C-alpha positions in Angstrom: 51.8 129.3 237.4 52.3 132.5 237.2 50.2 135.6 238.6 49.9 139.1 237.2 47.9 142.2 238.5 46.3 143.5 236.2 46.3 146.8 237.7 50.1 146.8 236.4 49.1 146.3 233.0 47.5 149.5 231.7 50.4 150.6 230.3 52.7 148.6 227.6 55.9 149.5 229.8 54.4 148.6 233.2 53.1 145.5 231.2 56.4 145.0 230.0 58.2 145.1 233.4 55.9 142.9 235.3 56.0 140.2 232.8 59.9 140.4 232.8 60.2 139.9 236.4 57.5 137.7 237.4 58.2 135.2 234.6 62.4 135.8 235.1 63.2 137.3 231.9 66.4 137.1 230.6 68.4 141.0 231.0 68.1 141.0 226.7 64.7 141.2 226.9 63.6 144.1 224.5 60.6 145.7 226.3 58.3 145.5 223.0 55.5 143.1 221.9 57.7 141.4 219.3 60.4 140.6 222.0 57.1 139.5 224.4 56.1 136.6 221.9 59.7 135.7 221.9 60.2 135.2 225.5 57.2 133.8 226.3 57.2 130.9 223.9 60.9 130.4 224.3 60.1 130.2 228.0 62.5 126.4 227.8 65.6 128.2 226.8 66.3 130.8 230.2 67.5 128.5 232.0 64.5 127.8 234.0 64.6 124.4 234.4 61.1 124.5 233.4 61.3 120.4 232.1 58.5 120.3 229.9 56.0 121.5 232.5 52.9 123.7 231.3 52.7 127.0 232.3 49.6 128.8 233.0 49.6 132.7 233.7 46.8 134.3 235.4 45.8 137.8 235.2 44.2 139.1 238.7 42.2 142.1 238.1 41.7 141.6 234.3 39.3 144.0 234.8 41.8 147.2 234.4 42.5 145.8 230.7 39.1 146.3 229.4 39.4 149.9 228.2 43.3 149.9 227.5 43.9 150.6 223.6 46.4 148.0 223.4 44.3 145.2 224.6 43.5 143.6 220.9 47.4 143.4 220.2 47.9 142.4 223.8 45.8 139.5 223.7 47.0 138.8 219.9 50.5 138.4 221.1 49.8 136.0 224.0 47.8 134.0 221.2 51.1 134.2 219.2 53.3 133.2 222.1 50.9 130.1 223.1 51.0 128.7 219.4 54.4 128.9 218.9 55.4 127.2 222.7 52.6 124.7 222.2 53.9 123.7 218.7 58.1 125.1 219.7 58.6 126.6 216.8 61.6 128.6 216.5 62.1 131.9 215.2 61.8 130.7 211.5 58.7 129.2 212.4 60.3 125.5 212.0 60.4 122.9 215.0 62.7 123.5 217.7 65.4 120.5 217.7 66.6 121.2 221.7 62.8 122.4 223.8 59.9 120.5 223.2 56.7 121.8 223.0 54.4 123.2 226.1 51.3 124.3 227.0 51.2 128.0 227.5 47.7 129.2 228.8 46.9 133.1 229.8 43.7 133.3 231.6 42.1 137.2 232.7 40.6 136.8 235.8 37.5 139.7 236.3 34.3 140.8 237.5 33.4 142.1 234.3 31.1 140.3 231.9 33.4 139.2 229.2 31.3 139.9 226.4 32.9 143.4 227.6 36.0 142.3 226.2 35.1 141.2 222.6 35.3 143.8 220.8 38.5 145.3 221.8 39.8 141.3 222.0 38.8 141.0 218.0 40.4 144.0 216.8 43.9 142.2 217.6 45.7 141.1 214.4 44.5 137.9 213.5 42.8 137.2 216.6 39.0 135.4 216.6 36.9 135.7 219.4 33.9 133.2 220.4 31.6 133.6 223.5 30.2 130.8 225.1 28.8 129.9 228.5 30.3 133.1 229.5 33.6 132.9 228.5 35.3 134.7 225.9 37.9 132.5 224.3 40.6 134.3 221.9 42.4 132.3 219.1 44.5 132.7 216.2 42.8 132.3 212.6 43.7 133.5 209.3 46.5 131.6 206.9 49.4 133.1 208.5 48.4 130.1 211.4 47.6 126.9 210.1 46.1 124.9 212.1 46.0 127.5 215.2 42.7 126.2 217.3 41.6 125.8 220.9 43.2 122.2 221.0 46.3 123.3 220.1 46.8 126.3 222.6 46.3 129.1 220.4 43.4 130.3 222.8 43.7 132.7 225.8 
């Protein structure tokens, strides 16, 4: 389990730096959205000795992100990373032969009602949202993400 502070995630530059620091990304991490997807779903490959353990990333003070212009994109990136990790696909979309799939979860901890995030989160590429029992779930939708569903972990 890893914890990030939402106050550090209000700008893309500090968001990338916080993820790199807390999850010990390799030095070649590109500090951009595509690189974030790659490093999150390829976490086993960084010599972290994860050994097939599942990962949860908790974002404290996620209220700080409710008005972030990039929130939809950020959630889309997290969903993509989770989808790829859970199926452990390489950059070409093929199953990776050396690393087993692992569950990758992202949880936003907030005092703000989840409904306040719904519109911004839904603006992310290929992101569908569901609000049920006081929880907002974001998951990948569309033909680019075959089989993407909550059960496969492409959800945030």
